[in-house]
C-alpha positions in Angstrom: 61.5 -33.5 -68.8 63.8 -30.5 -68.9 66.9 -30.7 -71.1 69.7 -28.2 -70.4 71.9 -27.5 -73.4 75.2 -25.8 -72.7 77.2 -24.0 -75.4 80.6 -22.6 -74.7 82.3 -20.2 -77.1 85.4 -18.1 -77.7 85.8 -15.9 -80.7 83.7 -18.1 -83.0 80.8 -15.8 -83.9 79.9 -17.5 -87.1 80.0 -21.0 -85.6 78.1 -19.8 -82.6 75.3 -18.4 -84.8 74.9 -21.9 -86.4 74.9 -23.6 -83.0 72.3 -21.1 -81.5 70.1 -21.5 -84.5 70.1 -25.3 -84.3 69.1 -25.2 -80.6 66.5 -22.4 -80.9 64.8 -24.2 -83.9 64.1 -27.4 -81.8 60.5 -28.6 -81.7 60.9 -29.8 -78.1 59.7 -27.1 -75.8 61.3 -27.8 -72.4 64.8 -26.8 -73.2 66.9 -24.6 -70.9 69.7 -23.0 -73.0 72.8 -21.7 -71.3 75.6 -20.0 -73.3 79.0 -19.4 -71.7 81.2 -17.0 -73.7 84.9 -16.5 -72.7 84.8 -12.7 -73.2 85.2 -13.0 -77.0 86.7 -10.1 -78.9 84.6 -10.8 -82.1 80.9 -10.4 -82.7 79.9 -13.3 -80.4 78.2 -11.1 -77.8 76.2 -9.4 -80.5 75.1 -12.8 -81.9 74.1 -14.0 -78.4 72.0 -10.8 -77.9 70.2 -11.6 -81.2 69.0 -14.9 -79.7 68.5 -13.5 -76.2 64.8 -14.4 -75.9 65.6 -18.1 -76.5 68.5 -18.2 -74.0 67.9 -19.0 -70.4 71.2 -17.8 -69.1 74.3 -16.4 -70.7 77.6 -14.8 -69.5 80.5 -13.3 -71.3 83.6 -13.2 -69.1 87.1 -14.5 -69.0 87.5 -18.1 -68.0 90.3 -20.6 -67.4 89.7 -22.8 -70.4 87.1 -25.1 -72.0 86.3 -27.2 -68.9 86.1 -24.1 -66.7 83.5 -22.8 -69.1 81.7 -26.1 -69.2 81.6 -26.2 -65.4 80.0 -22.8 -65.4 77.4 -24.2 -67.6 76.8 -27.1 -65.2 76.5 -24.7 -62.3 73.8 -22.6 -64.2 71.8 -25.7 -65.3 68.6 -26.9 -63.7 67.5 -29.5 -66.2 67.1 -33.3 -65.7 69.7 -33.9 -68.3 72.6 -31.8 -69.8 73.9 -31.9 -73.3 77.1 -30.0 -74.2 76.9 -28.6 -77.7 79.9 -26.3 -78.2 80.2 -23.4 -80.6 80.3 -24.6 -84.2 78.6 -27.8 -83.6 74.9 -28.3 -84.4 72.0 -30.5 -83.5 71.3 -33.0 -86.3 67.7 -31.9 -87.0 65.0 -29.7 -85.6 63.3 -32.7 -84.0 66.3 -34.5 -82.5 65.8 -33.5 -78.9 62.1 -34.5 -79.1 63.1 -37.8 -80.7 65.8 -38.5 -78.1 63.3 -37.9 -75.2 60.8 -40.2 -76.9 63.6 -42.9 -77.2 63.9 -42.8 -73.4 66.2 -40.8 -71.2 66.2 -42.9 -68.1 69.9 -43.8 -67.4 72.7 -41.8 -66.1 74.3 -41.5 -69.6 72.2 -41.8 -72.7 74.4 -41.5 -75.8 73.5 -41.4 -79.5 75.4 -41.1 -82.7 77.6 -38.3 -83.9 78.3 -37.0 -87.4 81.8 -35.6 -88.0 81.8 -32.8 -90.6 85.0 -31.8 -92.3 84.2 -29.2 -95.0 82.3 -31.1 -97.7 82.7 -34.6 -96.3 81.1 -36.3 -93.3 81.4 -39.6 -91.5 79.1 -41.3 -88.9 80.4 -42.3 -85.5 78.2 -44.9 -83.9 79.4 -45.8 -80.4 79.2 -49.4 -79.1 76.2 -50.5 -77.0 78.5 -51.8 -74.3 80.9 -49.4 -72.6 84.1 -51.0 -71.3 87.4 -50.0 -69.9 89.0 -51.0 -73.2 86.8 -48.6 -75.0 88.0 -45.8 -72.8 91.6 -47.0 -73.1 91.3 -46.5 -76.9 88.6 -43.9 -77.3 85.6 -42.3 -75.5 82.0 -41.4 -76.1 81.5 -37.8 -77.5 79.9 -35.2 -75.3 77.9 -33.5 -78.1 75.8 -36.6 -78.5 75.6 -37.7 -74.8 72.8 -36.7 -72.4 74.2 -36.6 -68.9 71.8 -36.9 -65.9 72.2 -33.8 -63.8 72.6 -35.9 -60.6 75.6 -37.8 -62.1 77.8 -34.6 -61.6 77.0 -34.9 -57.8 78.4 -38.4 -57.8 81.3 -38.2 -60.2 82.2 -34.5 -59.8 82.4 -31.9 -62.5 85.0 -31.7 -65.3 88.7 -31.7 -64.2 89.9 -28.2 -65.1 93.6 -29.2 -64.8 93.2 -31.2 -68.0 93.2 -29.1 -71.2 91.5 -31.4 -73.7 90.5 -34.8 -72.2 88.5 -33.9 -69.1 85.2 -35.2 -70.7 87.0 -38.5 -71.4 88.1 -38.7 -67.7 84.5 -37.9 -66.6 83.0 -40.7 -68.7 85.7 -43.1 -67.7 85.1 -42.5 -64.0 81.4 -42.5 -64.3 81.3 -45.9 -66.1 84.3 -47.8 -64.8 84.6 -46.5 -61.3 81.1 -45.4 -60.3 79.2 -48.1 -62.3 76.7 -45.6 -63.7 73.8 -46.8 -65.8 73.9 -46.1 -69.5 72.2 -46.8 -72.8 72.8 -46.1 -76.5 70.0 -44.8 -78.7 70.5 -45.4 -82.4 69.8 -41.8 -83.4 72.1 -39.1 -84.8 72.2 -36.4 -82.2 74.7 -33.8 -83.4 77.0 -32.7 -86.1 80.6 -32.1 -84.9 82.5 -29.6 -86.9 86.1 -30.8 -87.1 
């Protein structure tokens, strides 16, 4: 099973290096890694080139915001599942993709746990097993710990680029509550989210 990991970045060379390292150190071999950089003015392109042999596709060009960049990543992806791990965020361990695949990626959405990192402190975010409209009314499931079946984008559509910060929430809401997609929770920490 091919997993496409998409990282978007803008002027965060240090965070990007951490993200790239966490992906390229994975023990799972069938990973397609796509990096979308928004024409950063810092050392980001230089960092990307250092990891070039591990990256399937990358581009550094102006974009129209976070979700435009994420949609570019979707367009370039050919994996069975996509995982969005943005610059500064890291995978929880070197074995986490292998462990997630072993847990079973067989629903439209397969979501695990997320660790919020704020300087020296951290807190676990464990999503509920059942996704309801009320959950999305109050919260969402985080994209850095959610594997999205590639074909779900054909059904739901890609991220709404008119929304600046909540398009992933809208995507998950429509997928679950409107389109009745299949989903499952795996009790596994997938990613560290750098607050």
